[in-house]
mmJSON file of the N, C-alpha and C atoms, coordinates in Angstrom:
{"data_MODEL":{"atom_site":{
"group_PDB":["ATOM","ATOM","ATOM","ATOM","ATOM","ATOM","ATOM","ATOM","ATOM","ATOM","ATOM","ATOM","ATOM","ATOM","ATOM","ATOM","ATOM","ATOM","ATOM","ATOM","ATOM","ATOM","ATOM","ATOM","ATOM","ATOM","ATOM","ATOM","ATOM","ATOM","ATOM","ATOM","ATOM","ATOM","ATOM","ATOM","ATOM","ATOM","ATOM","ATOM","ATOM","ATOM","ATOM","ATOM","ATOM","ATOM","ATOM","ATOM","ATOM","ATOM","ATOM","ATOM","ATOM","ATOM","ATOM","ATOM","ATOM","ATOM","ATOM","ATOM","ATOM","ATOM","ATOM","ATOM","ATOM","ATOM","ATOM","ATOM","ATOM","ATOM","ATOM","ATOM","ATOM","ATOM","ATOM","ATOM","ATOM","ATOM","ATOM","ATOM","ATOM","ATOM","ATOM","ATOM","ATOM","ATOM","ATOM","ATOM","ATOM","ATOM","ATOM","ATOM","ATOM","ATOM","ATOM","ATOM","ATOM","ATOM","ATOM","ATOM","ATOM","ATOM","ATOM","ATOM","ATOM","ATOM","ATOM","ATOM","ATOM","ATOM","ATOM","ATOM","ATOM","ATOM","ATOM","ATOM","ATOM","ATOM","ATOM","ATOM","ATOM","ATOM","ATOM","ATOM","ATOM","ATOM","ATOM","ATOM","ATOM","ATOM","ATOM","ATOM","ATOM","ATOM","ATOM","ATOM","ATOM","ATOM","ATOM","ATOM","ATOM","ATOM","ATOM","ATOM","ATOM","ATOM","ATOM","ATOM","ATOM","ATOM","ATOM","ATOM","ATOM","ATOM","ATOM","ATOM","ATOM","ATOM","ATOM","ATOM","ATOM","ATOM","ATOM","ATOM","ATOM","ATOM","ATOM","ATOM","ATOM","ATOM","ATOM","ATOM","ATOM","ATOM","ATOM","ATOM","ATOM","ATOM","ATOM","ATOM","ATOM","ATOM","ATOM","ATOM","ATOM","ATOM","ATOM","ATOM","ATOM","ATOM","ATOM","ATOM","ATOM","ATOM","ATOM","ATOM","ATOM","ATOM","ATOM","ATOM","ATOM"],
"id":[1,2,3,4,5,6,7,8,9,10,11,12,13,14,15,16,17,18,19,20,21,22,23,24,25,26,27,28,29,30,31,32,33,34,35,36,37,38,39,40,41,42,43,44,45,46,47,48,49,50,51,52,53,54,55,56,57,58,59,60,61,62,63,64,65,66,67,68,69,70,71,72,73,74,75,76,77,78,79,80,81,82,83,84,85,86,87,88,89,90,91,92,93,94,95,96,97,98,99,100,101,102,103,104,105,106,107,108,109,110,111,112,113,114,115,116,117,118,119,120,121,122,123,124,125,126,127,128,129,130,131,132,133,134,135,136,137,138,139,140,141,142,143,144,145,146,147,148,149,150,151,152,153,154,155,156,157,158,159,160,161,162,163,164,165,166,167,168,169,170,171,172,173,174,175,176,177,178,179,180,181,182,183,184,185,186,187,188,189,190,191,192,193,194,195,196,197,198,199,200,201],
"type_symbol":["N","C","C","N","C","C","N","C","C","N","C","C","N","C","C","N","C","C","N","C","C","N","C","C","N","C","C","N","C","C","N","C","C","N","C","C","N","C","C","N","C","C","N","C","C","N","C","C","N","C","C","N","C","C","N","C","C","N","C","C","N","C","C","N","C","C","N","C","C","N","C","C","N","C","C","N","C","C","N","C","C","N","C","C","N","C","C","N","C","C","N","C","C","N","C","C","N","C","C","N","C","C","N","C","C","N","C","C","N","C","C","N","C","C","N","C","C","N","C","C","N","C","C","N","C","C","N","C","C","N","C","C","N","C","C","N","C","C","N","C","C","N","C","C","N","C","C","N","C","C","N","C","C","N","C","C","N","C","C","N","C","C","N","C","C","N","C","C","N","C","C","N","C","C","N","C","C","N","C","C","N","C","C","N","C","C","N","C","C","N","C","C","N","C","C","N","C","C","N","C","C"],
"label_atom_id":["N","CA","C","N","CA","C","N","CA","C","N","CA","C","N","CA","C","N","CA","C","N","CA","C","N","CA","C","N","CA","C","N","CA","C","N","CA","C","N","CA","C","N","CA","C","N","CA","C","N","CA","C","N","CA","C","N","CA","C","N","CA","C","N","CA","C","N","CA","C","N","CA","C","N","CA","C","N","CA","C","N","CA","C","N","CA","C","N","CA","C","N","CA","C","N","CA","C","N","CA","C","N","CA","C","N","CA","C","N","CA","C","N","CA","C","N","CA","C","N","CA","C","N","CA","C","N","CA","C","N","CA","C","N","CA","C","N","CA","C","N","CA","C","N","CA","C","N","CA","C","N","CA","C","N","CA","C","N","CA","C","N","CA","C","N","CA","C","N","CA","C","N","CA","C","N","CA","C","N","CA","C","N","CA","C","N","CA","C","N","CA","C","N","CA","C","N","CA","C","N","CA","C","N","CA","C","N","CA","C","N","CA","C","N","CA","C","N","CA","C","N","CA","C","N","CA","C","N","CA","C","N","CA","C"],
"label_alt_id":[null,null,null,null,null,null,null,null,null,null,null,null,null,null,null,null,null,null,null,null,null,null,null,null,null,null,null,null,null,null,null,null,null,null,null,null,null,null,null,null,null,null,null,null,null,null,null,null,null,null,null,null,null,null,null,null,null,null,null,null,null,null,null,null,null,null,null,null,null,null,null,null,null,null,null,null,null,null,null,null,null,null,null,null,null,null,null,null,null,null,null,null,null,null,null,null,null,null,null,null,null,null,null,null,null,null,null,null,null,null,null,null,null,null,null,null,null,null,null,null,null,null,null,null,null,null,null,null,null,null,null,null,null,null,null,null,null,null,null,null,null,null,null,null,null,null,null,null,null,null,null,null,null,null,null,null,null,null,null,null,null,null,null,null,null,null,null,null,null,null,null,null,null,null,null,null,null,null,null,null,null,null,null,null,null,null,null,null,null,null,null,null,null,null,null,null,null,null,null,null,null],
"label_comp_id":["MET","MET","MET","ALA","ALA","ALA","ASN","ASN","ASN","TYR","TYR","TYR","HIS","HIS","HIS","SER","SER","SER","HIS","HIS","HIS","PRO","PRO","PRO","GLU","GLU","GLU","THR","THR","THR","PRO","PRO","PRO","ALA","ALA","ALA","ARG","ARG","ARG","PRO","PRO","PRO","SER","SER","SER","GLU","GLU","GLU","GLU","GLU","GLU","ASP","ASP","ASP","ILE","ILE","ILE","ARG","ARG","ARG","LEU","LEU","LEU","ALA","ALA","ALA","CYS","CYS","CYS","ASP","ASP","ASP","PRO","PRO","PRO","ASN","ASN","ASN","ILE","ILE","ILE","ILE","ILE","ILE","TYR","TYR","TYR","ILE","ILE","ILE","ILE","ILE","ILE","ILE","ILE","ILE","SER","SER","SER","LEU","LEU","LEU","ALA","ALA","ALA","GLN","GLN","GLN","LYS","LYS","LYS","THR","THR","THR","PRO","PRO","PRO","VAL","VAL","VAL","VAL","VAL","VAL","LYS","LYS","LYS","ALA","ALA","ALA","PHE","PHE","PHE","VAL","VAL","VAL","LYS","LYS","LYS","THR","THR","THR","ASP","ASP","ASP","THR","THR","THR","ASP","ASP","ASP","GLU","GLU","GLU","MET","MET","MET","GLN","GLN","GLN","PRO","PRO","PRO","TYR","TYR","TYR","GLU","GLU","GLU","ILE","ILE","ILE","GLU","GLU","GLU","ILE","ILE","ILE","VAL","VAL","VAL","GLN","GLN","GLN","LYS","LYS","LYS","LYS","LYS","LYS","LYS","LYS","LYS","HIS","HIS","HIS","GLU","GLU","GLU","LYS","LYS","LYS"],
"label_asym_id":["A","A","A","A","A","A","A","A","A","A","A","A","A","A","A","A","A","A","A","A","A","A","A","A","A","A","A","A","A","A","A","A","A","A","A","A","A","A","A","A","A","A","A","A","A","A","A","A","A","A","A","A","A","A","A","A","A","A","A","A","A","A","A","A","A","A","A","A","A","A","A","A","A","A","A","A","A","A","A","A","A","A","A","A","A","A","A","A","A","A","A","A","A","A","A","A","A","A","A","A","A","A","A","A","A","A","A","A","A","A","A","A","A","A","A","A","A","A","A","A","A","A","A","A","A","A","A","A","A","A","A","A","A","A","A","A","A","A","A","A","A","A","A","A","A","A","A","A","A","A","A","A","A","A","A","A","A","A","A","A","A","A","A","A","A","A","A","A","A","A","A","A","A","A","A","A","A","A","A","A","A","A","A","A","A","A","A","A","A","A","A","A","A","A","A","A","A","A","A","A","A"],
"label_entity_id":["1","1","1","1","1","1","1","1","1","1","1","1","1","1","1","1","1","1","1","1","1","1","1","1","1","1","1","1","1","1","1","1","1","1","1","1","1","1","1","1","1","1","1","1","1","1","1","1","1","1","1","1","1","1","1","1","1","1","1","1","1","1","1","1","1","1","1","1","1","1","1","1","1","1","1","1","1","1","1","1","1","1","1","1","1","1","1","1","1","1","1","1","1","1","1","1","1","1","1","1","1","1","1","1","1","1","1","1","1","1","1","1","1","1","1","1","1","1","1","1","1","1","1","1","1","1","1","1","1","1","1","1","1","1","1","1","1","1","1","1","1","1","1","1","1","1","1","1","1","1","1","1","1","1","1","1","1","1","1","1","1","1","1","1","1","1","1","1","1","1","1","1","1","1","1","1","1","1","1","1","1","1","1","1","1","1","1","1","1","1","1","1","1","1","1","1","1","1","1","1","1"],
"label_seq_id":[1,1,1,2,2,2,3,3,3,4,4,4,5,5,5,6,6,6,7,7,7,8,8,8,9,9,9,10,10,10,11,11,11,12,12,12,13,13,13,14,14,14,15,15,15,16,16,16,17,17,17,18,18,18,19,19,19,20,20,20,21,21,21,22,22,22,23,23,23,24,24,24,25,25,25,26,26,26,27,27,27,28,28,28,29,29,29,30,30,30,31,31,31,32,32,32,33,33,33,34,34,34,35,35,35,36,36,36,37,37,37,38,38,38,39,39,39,40,40,40,41,41,41,42,42,42,43,43,43,44,44,44,45,45,45,46,46,46,47,47,47,48,48,48,49,49,49,50,50,50,51,51,51,52,52,52,53,53,53,54,54,54,55,55,55,56,56,56,57,57,57,58,58,58,59,59,59,60,60,60,61,61,61,62,62,62,63,63,63,64,64,64,65,65,65,66,66,66,67,67,67],
"pdbx_PDB_ins_code":[null,null,null,null,null,null,null,null,null,null,null,null,null,null,null,null,null,null,null,null,null,null,null,null,null,null,null,null,null,null,null,null,null,null,null,null,null,null,null,null,null,null,null,null,null,null,null,null,null,null,null,null,null,null,null,null,null,null,null,null,null,null,null,null,null,null,null,null,null,null,null,null,null,null,null,null,null,null,null,null,null,null,null,null,null,null,null,null,null,null,null,null,null,null,null,null,null,null,null,null,null,null,null,null,null,null,null,null,null,null,null,null,null,null,null,null,null,null,null,null,null,null,null,null,null,null,null,null,null,null,null,null,null,null,null,null,null,null,null,null,null,null,null,null,null,null,null,null,null,null,null,null,null,null,null,null,null,null,null,null,null,null,null,null,null,null,null,null,null,null,null,null,null,null,null,null,null,null,null,null,null,null,null,null,null,null,null,null,null,null,null,null,null,null,null,null,null,null,null,null,null],
"Cartn_x":[8.47,7.92,6.988,5.811,5.183,4.578,4.351,3.642,2.264,1.241,0.044,-1.024,-1.693,-2.671,-3.514,-4.64,-5.804,-5.517,-6.314,-6.751,-7.976,-9.035,-10.736,-11.286,-10.462,-11.01,-10.248,-9.288,-7.746,-7.765,-7.156,-6.516,-5.676,-5.278,-4.282,-2.802,-2.464,-1.015,-0.688,0.929,1.633,1.589,0.763,0.871,2.298,2.289,3.794,3.966,3.165,3.347,4.086,3.448,3.881,5.101,5.318,6.842,7.973,7.359,8.293,8.262,7.488,7.592,8.156,8.348,8.584,10.372,10.752,12.128,12.792,12.424,13.101,12.776,13.83,13.621,13.766,13.331,13.193,11.96,10.897,9.579,8.717,7.861,6.583,5.325,5.475,3.827,2.821,1.655,0.595,-0.451,-0.868,-2.122,-3.503,-4.376,-6.048,-6.871,-7.328,-8.171,-9.469,-10.585,-11.657,-12.669,-11.898,-12.745,-14.117,-13.808,-14.644,-15.623,-16.827,-17.56,-16.775,-15.656,-15.067,-13.661,-13.051,-11.508,-10.632,-9.5,-8.515,-7.244,-6.617,-5.367,-4.005,-3.079,-1.792,-0.41,0.616,1.721,3.107,3.674,4.805,6.002,7.217,8.828,9.249,10.078,10.745,12.349,12.44,13.75,15.107,16.364,17.567,17.305,16.536,16.462,15.168,14.577,13.409,12.155,11.846,10.426,9.907,8.504,8.0,7.706,7.952,7.691,6.979,5.861,4.586,5.346,4.608,5.238,3.711,3.98,3.1,2.88,1.406,1.29,0.262,-0.022,-1.296,-2.353,-3.461,-4.476,-5.089,-4.79,-5.294,-6.458,-7.802,-8.439,-9.166,-8.782,-9.484,-10.602,-10.968,-12.491,-12.89,-14.296,-15.2,-14.856,-14.444,-14.284,-12.962,-12.006,-10.443,-10.144,-9.098,-8.736,-7.352],
"Cartn_y":[4.854,3.833,2.99,2.329,1.846,0.376,-0.409,-1.572,-1.737,-1.967,-2.248,-3.114,-3.577,-4.687,-4.637,-5.435,-5.384,-6.47,-6.43,-7.313,-7.584,-7.953,-8.048,-8.299,-8.872,-9.178,-8.961,-8.6,-8.046,-6.758,-6.426,-4.987,-4.6,-3.553,-2.715,-2.641,-3.802,-4.336,-5.348,-5.206,-6.397,-7.763,-8.828,-10.301,-10.602,-11.875,-12.759,-13.147,-12.973,-13.348,-12.276,-10.89,-9.449,-9.387,-9.325,-9.37,-10.007,-11.326,-12.263,-11.952,-11.495,-11.254,-9.833,-8.819,-7.491,-7.665,-7.103,-7.401,-6.393,-5.162,-3.921,-2.784,-2.095,-1.162,-0.259,0.216,1.284,1.686,0.68,0.666,0.981,1.537,1.947,0.855,0.228,-0.83,-0.804,-0.427,0.251,-0.947,-0.732,-2.214,-1.483,-1.935,-1.155,-2.172,-2.092,-3.012,-2.878,-3.659,-3.696,-4.431,-4.654,-5.46,-4.205,-3.173,-2.293,-1.609,-0.782,-0.179,0.715,1.403,2.456,1.647,1.894,1.312,2.013,1.44,1.731,1.819,2.799,2.763,3.152,2.198,2.229,2.032,2.712,2.316,1.697,1.15,0.465,0.486,0.928,0.693,-0.726,-1.63,-2.578,-1.81,-2.209,-1.899,-2.525,-2.046,-3.12,-4.167,-4.443,-5.387,-6.27,-6.046,-6.699,-6.552,-5.616,-5.243,-4.362,-4.2,-3.243,-1.907,-0.954,0.748,1.094,1.752,2.663,3.659,4.284,5.344,6.424,7.365,8.574,8.697,8.617,9.09,10.202,10.675,11.796,11.502,11.121,10.663,11.992,12.365,13.549,13.038,13.998,13.639,14.997,14.718,16.048,16.279,17.53,18.295,17.888,17.454,17.427,18.321,19.315,20.387,20.679,20.046,20.22,19.015,19.598,18.403,17.839],
"Cartn_z":[-7.878,-8.387,-7.346,-7.652,-6.546,-7.055,-6.131,-6.69,-6.062,-6.346,-5.945,-5.89,-4.853,-4.898,-3.492,-3.758,-2.522,-1.729,-0.671,0.354,0.555,-0.326,-0.061,1.286,2.236,3.055,4.54,4.366,5.462,5.481,6.822,6.634,5.975,5.611,4.498,5.412,5.313,6.073,5.616,5.463,4.454,5.284,4.778,5.267,4.883,5.913,5.732,4.168,3.216,1.839,1.357,1.747,0.821,1.329,2.719,3.191,2.324,2.043,1.589,0.002,-0.694,-2.031,-2.423,-1.39,-1.619,-1.48,-2.428,-2.64,-2.936,-3.152,-3.789,-2.679,-1.73,-0.989,-1.477,-2.877,-3.799,-3.932,-3.897,-4.447,-3.214,-3.387,-2.372,-2.543,-1.73,-1.738,-1.23,-2.273,-1.584,-1.445,-0.17,0.038,0.008,-0.608,-0.342,-0.066,1.46,2.049,1.399,0.901,0.819,1.605,3.049,4.012,4.479,4.447,5.003,3.807,4.624,3.234,2.372,2.967,2.418,2.3,1.346,1.282,2.044,2.357,2.867,2.466,2.202,1.2,2.301,2.421,3.057,2.349,2.489,1.96,2.687,2.406,3.069,2.387,2.75,1.908,3.16,2.171,3.142,3.276,4.562,5.103,4.641,5.357,5.433,6.03,6.957,7.884,7.34,6.356,5.683,6.215,7.074,7.922,6.761,7.041,6.155,7.352,6.498,7.573,6.637,7.584,6.882,6.318,5.175,4.34,4.12,4.435,4.105,2.858,2.408,1.246,1.182,0.1,-0.22,-1.657,-1.332,-2.364,-2.771,-3.998,-4.312,-5.37,-5.485,-6.095,-7.118,-8.299,-9.18,-9.047,-9.221,-9.133,-10.326,-10.843,-11.946,-13.287,-12.395,-13.648,-14.183,-13.211,-13.708,-14.631,-15.863,-16.351,-16.366],
"occupancy":[1.0,1.0,1.0,1.0,1.0,1.0,1.0,1.0,1.0,1.0,1.0,1.0,1.0,1.0,1.0,1.0,1.0,1.0,1.0,1.0,1.0,1.0,1.0,1.0,1.0,1.0,1.0,1.0,1.0,1.0,1.0,1.0,1.0,1.0,1.0,1.0,1.0,1.0,1.0,1.0,1.0,1.0,1.0,1.0,1.0,1.0,1.0,1.0,1.0,1.0,1.0,1.0,1.0,1.0,1.0,1.0,1.0,1.0,1.0,1.0,1.0,1.0,1.0,1.0,1.0,1.0,1.0,1.0,1.0,1.0,1.0,1.0,1.0,1.0,1.0,1.0,1.0,1.0,1.0,1.0,1.0,1.0,1.0,1.0,1.0,1.0,1.0,1.0,1.0,1.0,1.0,1.0,1.0,1.0,1.0,1.0,1.0,1.0,1.0,1.0,1.0,1.0,1.0,1.0,1.0,1.0,1.0,1.0,1.0,1.0,1.0,1.0,1.0,1.0,1.0,1.0,1.0,1.0,1.0,1.0,1.0,1.0,1.0,1.0,1.0,1.0,1.0,1.0,1.0,1.0,1.0,1.0,1.0,1.0,1.0,1.0,1.0,1.0,1.0,1.0,1.0,1.0,1.0,1.0,1.0,1.0,1.0,1.0,1.0,1.0,1.0,1.0,1.0,1.0,1.0,1.0,1.0,1.0,1.0,1.0,1.0,1.0,1.0,1.0,1.0,1.0,1.0,1.0,1.0,1.0,1.0,1.0,1.0,1.0,1.0,1.0,1.0,1.0,1.0,1.0,1.0,1.0,1.0,1.0,1.0,1.0,1.0,1.0,1.0,1.0,1.0,1.0,1.0,1.0,1.0,1.0,1.0,1.0,1.0,1.0,1.0],
"B_iso_or_equiv":[0.0,0.0,0.0,0.0,0.0,0.0,0.0,0.0,0.0,0.0,0.0,0.0,0.0,0.0,0.0,0.0,0.0,0.0,0.0,0.0,0.0,0.0,0.0,0.0,0.0,0.0,0.0,0.0,0.0,0.0,0.0,0.0,0.0,0.0,0.0,0.0,0.0,0.0,0.0,0.0,0.0,0.0,0.0,0.0,0.0,0.0,0.0,0.0,0.0,0.0,0.0,0.0,0.0,0.0,0.0,0.0,0.0,0.0,0.0,0.0,0.0,0.0,0.0,0.0,0.0,0.0,0.0,0.0,0.0,0.0,0.0,0.0,0.0,0.0,0.0,0.0,0.0,0.0,0.0,0.0,0.0,0.0,0.0,0.0,0.0,0.0,0.0,0.0,0.0,0.0,0.0,0.0,0.0,0.0,0.0,0.0,0.0,0.0,0.0,0.0,0.0,0.0,0.0,0.0,0.0,0.0,0.0,0.0,0.0,0.0,0.0,0.0,0.0,0.0,0.0,0.0,0.0,0.0,0.0,0.0,0.0,0.0,0.0,0.0,0.0,0.0,0.0,0.0,0.0,0.0,0.0,0.0,0.0,0.0,0.0,0.0,0.0,0.0,0.0,0.0,0.0,0.0,0.0,0.0,0.0,0.0,0.0,0.0,0.0,0.0,0.0,0.0,0.0,0.0,0.0,0.0,0.0,0.0,0.0,0.0,0.0,0.0,0.0,0.0,0.0,0.0,0.0,0.0,0.0,0.0,0.0,0.0,0.0,0.0,0.0,0.0,0.0,0.0,0.0,0.0,0.0,0.0,0.0,0.0,0.0,0.0,0.0,0.0,0.0,0.0,0.0,0.0,0.0,0.0,0.0,0.0,0.0,0.0,0.0,0.0,0.0],
"pdbx_formal_charge":[null,null,null,null,null,null,null,null,null,null,null,null,null,null,null,null,null,null,null,null,null,null,null,null,null,null,null,null,null,null,null,null,null,null,null,null,null,null,null,null,null,null,null,null,null,null,null,null,null,null,null,null,null,null,null,null,null,null,null,null,null,null,null,null,null,null,null,null,null,null,null,null,null,null,null,null,null,null,null,null,null,null,null,null,null,null,null,null,null,null,null,null,null,null,null,null,null,null,null,null,null,null,null,null,null,null,null,null,null,null,null,null,null,null,null,null,null,null,null,null,null,null,null,null,null,null,null,null,null,null,null,null,null,null,null,null,null,null,null,null,null,null,null,null,null,null,null,null,null,null,null,null,null,null,null,null,null,null,null,null,null,null,null,null,null,null,null,null,null,null,null,null,null,null,null,null,null,null,null,null,null,null,null,null,null,null,null,null,null,null,null,null,null,null,null,null,null,null,null,null,null],
"auth_seq_id":[1,1,1,2,2,2,3,3,3,4,4,4,5,5,5,6,6,6,7,7,7,8,8,8,9,9,9,10,10,10,11,11,11,12,12,12,13,13,13,14,14,14,15,15,15,16,16,16,17,17,17,18,18,18,19,19,19,20,20,20,21,21,21,22,22,22,23,23,23,24,24,24,25,25,25,26,26,26,27,27,27,28,28,28,29,29,29,30,30,30,31,31,31,32,32,32,33,33,33,34,34,34,35,35,35,36,36,36,37,37,37,38,38,38,39,39,39,40,40,40,41,41,41,42,42,42,43,43,43,44,44,44,45,45,45,46,46,46,47,47,47,48,48,48,49,49,49,50,50,50,51,51,51,52,52,52,53,53,53,54,54,54,55,55,55,56,56,56,57,57,57,58,58,58,59,59,59,60,60,60,61,61,61,62,62,62,63,63,63,64,64,64,65,65,65,66,66,66,67,67,67],
"auth_comp_id":["MET","MET","MET","ALA","ALA","ALA","ASN","ASN","ASN","TYR","TYR","TYR","HIS","HIS","HIS","SER","SER","SER","HIS","HIS","HIS","PRO","PRO","PRO","GLU","GLU","GLU","THR","THR","THR","PRO","PRO","PRO","ALA","ALA","ALA","ARG","ARG","ARG","PRO","PRO","PRO","SER","SER","SER","GLU","GLU","GLU","GLU","GLU","GLU","ASP","ASP","ASP","ILE","ILE","ILE","ARG","ARG","ARG","LEU","LEU","LEU","ALA","ALA","ALA","CYS","CYS","CYS","ASP","ASP","ASP","PRO","PRO","PRO","ASN","ASN","ASN","ILE","ILE","ILE","ILE","ILE","ILE","TYR","TYR","TYR","ILE","ILE","ILE","ILE","ILE","ILE","ILE","ILE","ILE","SER","SER","SER","LEU","LEU","LEU","ALA","ALA","ALA","GLN","GLN","GLN","LYS","LYS","LYS","THR","THR","THR","PRO","PRO","PRO","VAL","VAL","VAL","VAL","VAL","VAL","LYS","LYS","LYS","ALA","ALA","ALA","PHE","PHE","PHE","VAL","VAL","VAL","LYS","LYS","LYS","THR","THR","THR","ASP","ASP","ASP","THR","THR","THR","ASP","ASP","ASP","GLU","GLU","GLU","MET","MET","MET","GLN","GLN","GLN","PRO","PRO","PRO","TYR","TYR","TYR","GLU","GLU","GLU","ILE","ILE","ILE","GLU","GLU","GLU","ILE","ILE","ILE","VAL","VAL","VAL","GLN","GLN","GLN","LYS","LYS","LYS","LYS","LYS","LYS","LYS","LYS","LYS","HIS","HIS","HIS","GLU","GLU","GLU","LYS","LYS","LYS"],
"auth_asym_id":["A","A","A","A","A","A","A","A","A","A","A","A","A","A","A","A","A","A","A","A","A","A","A","A","A","A","A","A","A","A","A","A","A","A","A","A","A","A","A","A","A","A","A","A","A","A","A","A","A","A","A","A","A","A","A","A","A","A","A","A","A","A","A","A","A","A","A","A","A","A","A","A","A","A","A","A","A","A","A","A","A","A","A","A","A","A","A","A","A","A","A","A","A","A","A","A","A","A","A","A","A","A","A","A","A","A","A","A","A","A","A","A","A","A","A","A","A","A","A","A","A","A","A","A","A","A","A","A","A","A","A","A","A","A","A","A","A","A","A","A","A","A","A","A","A","A","A","A","A","A","A","A","A","A","A","A","A","A","A","A","A","A","A","A","A","A","A","A","A","A","A","A","A","A","A","A","A","A","A","A","A","A","A","A","A","A","A","A","A","A","A","A","A","A","A","A","A","A","A","A","A"],
"auth_atom_id":["N","CA","C","N","CA","C","N","CA","C","N","CA","C","N","CA","C","N","CA","C","N","CA","C","N","CA","C","N","CA","C","N","CA","C","N","CA","C","N","CA","C","N","CA","C","N","CA","C","N","CA","C","N","CA","C","N","CA","C","N","CA","C","N","CA","C","N","CA","C","N","CA","C","N","CA","C","N","CA","C","N","CA","C","N","CA","C","N","CA","C","N","CA","C","N","CA","C","N","CA","C","N","CA","C","N","CA","C","N","CA","C","N","CA","C","N","CA","C","N","CA","C","N","CA","C","N","CA","C","N","CA","C","N","CA","C","N","CA","C","N","CA","C","N","CA","C","N","CA","C","N","CA","C","N","CA","C","N","CA","C","N","CA","C","N","CA","C","N","CA","C","N","CA","C","N","CA","C","N","CA","C","N","CA","C","N","CA","C","N","CA","C","N","CA","C","N","CA","C","N","CA","C","N","CA","C","N","CA","C","N","CA","C","N","CA","C","N","CA","C","N","CA","C","N","CA","C","N","CA","C","N","CA","C"],
"pdbx_PDB_model_num":[1,1,1,1,1,1,1,1,1,1,1,1,1,1,1,1,1,1,1,1,1,1,1,1,1,1,1,1,1,1,1,1,1,1,1,1,1,1,1,1,1,1,1,1,1,1,1,1,1,1,1,1,1,1,1,1,1,1,1,1,1,1,1,1,1,1,1,1,1,1,1,1,1,1,1,1,1,1,1,1,1,1,1,1,1,1,1,1,1,1,1,1,1,1,1,1,1,1,1,1,1,1,1,1,1,1,1,1,1,1,1,1,1,1,1,1,1,1,1,1,1,1,1,1,1,1,1,1,1,1,1,1,1,1,1,1,1,1,1,1,1,1,1,1,1,1,1,1,1,1,1,1,1,1,1,1,1,1,1,1,1,1,1,1,1,1,1,1,1,1,1,1,1,1,1,1,1,1,1,1,1,1,1,1,1,1,1,1,1,1,1,1,1,1,1,1,1,1,1,1,1]
}}}
């Protein structure tokens, strides 16, 4: 399960508010930065010490002819 949101003007990293609101270590928190021309997507998980650790994700895009 995941939770996602965007940062329109800042990098794709957890803000202090994001860290404060992240309450479930079983959820992947995805942040999409729109600060650059090309969006940047990063994911994080909350550790037992309430830190946000990067989490590797793979973005897969279907080709137009695939259903």
